[in-house]
N, C-alpha and C positions, 0 to 999 in steps of 0.2 A: 504494500500500500504506500502510496506517495505521501510523504510527511506534509506536503502542502495541502493535501486534501482536507486536513482538519480545519484549515482556514475557511473552508466553504461551509462547515457545519454551523448552523445557526443554533446556538445554545438556547436561545429563547424558545425554540420549538420543543426542545427537551423539557424545559421548565414548564411550558404549557401543559404537556402531558402529565408531568409530576403534580401540577396544581389541581388537575382533575381528581386527584386522590383526596383532596380536602373535603369532598362531599361523601367520603366513604363511610362505612359502618363503624369505624373505629373512633374511640374517644379522641377528639382533636389534640388534647394535651399528651396522650400516649403516642400518637402518631408523630407529633412534633418532637418529643424527646428522642424517639427512635431516629428520626431524620437528622436531628442535631448530632446525635452520637455517630451516625454513619458519616456525616460531614467531617466530624473531628477525626475519625479513624482514617478517612480518605485523604486527610491533609489539605482540604480546600478551605483556605482562610476566608474567602469571600462567601462561600456557602455556609460556613460555620457562623459568620457574622449575621448573615441573612436569617438563618434558622434561629439564632439566639434572639433576634428582634421579634420573630414570630412567637417564640416561647414567652417572651416578656409581654407581648400583646395578649396572649392567652391567659396571663396571670400566673404563670409558673414562677415560683419564688426564686430569688437570686441565690439563696443558699442551695436549692436543689440544682440550679444550673451550674454553680461552682463545684458541686459534688459529682457531676455527671461522669467525668472520666473515671472516677472510683466508685461508681454506683453499687457494685457488688458488696462493698464494705460499708456502705452508708445506710443510715437509718432514715434518710430523707425520702426514700422511694418505697411505695407500697408493692404488694406482690404482683399485681398486673403490670406495673411499670418495670419491675425487675424481670418479669417474664419477657416483656417486649424488648428490653435492652439485651438480655441474654440471646434472644432470637436474632436481634440486630447484629450482635457481635459474631454470632456463628455464621451469618451470611457475609458480612463485610470483611471478616478476616479469612474467609474461605476455609473454615475449619471443617473437618469431617463431622458427619452427623453425630450428635451427642444425644443418646437416649434420654438423659435427664433433662436437657434443654427442651427437647421435643415434648416430653411429658408435661413439663412446666407450662409450655406454650399451649398445648392442647387442653390443659385444665383451666387456663386463664382466659382463653378466647374461644368464641364460636368459630366454626369453620370459615365463615365469611369474614370475620374480623381478622383471622390469621392470614387469609389470602390477601386482604387489604394491607395488613402490616407488612407482609412479604413484598408486595408490590411497591409500597412506599419506601421501604429500605432499598430495594433494587433500583428504583427510579432515582432516588437521592444519590446513590452510589454512581449511577451512570452520569447524572448531571455533574457530580463532583469531578469525575474523571474527564468529562468533556470540557469543563471549565478550566481545569489545569492544562489540558492539551491546547485549548484555544489561546491560552495566555502565553504559550511558548513562542 
């Protein structure tokens, strides 16, 4: 693939697709936390900044946002949030399937919510990667 081809990708189109997930079945704050964590993991500073602004607009506390990178050790997050963040990390870090993470997610979310969460994570990751490549 030609490296210059990335210059023709309109990141705004990817963002429009990702924004369509805002009307999904998932609690907006859980979706936003997962998207923010995916942006952090993917190393996209502008995506992380954007997702943080969304989180603040949704009323997610600054203490929760500050603890996000260490969510597994934090008391700031409830069980559904922790399940979403574990699911997020398993996809974003491309880890092998973990039965405990899968069970946690299946117990915390309906099948539709889990599908929406998965799509939100994957769309955010795609947007983060495209933004980094477009900036090169």
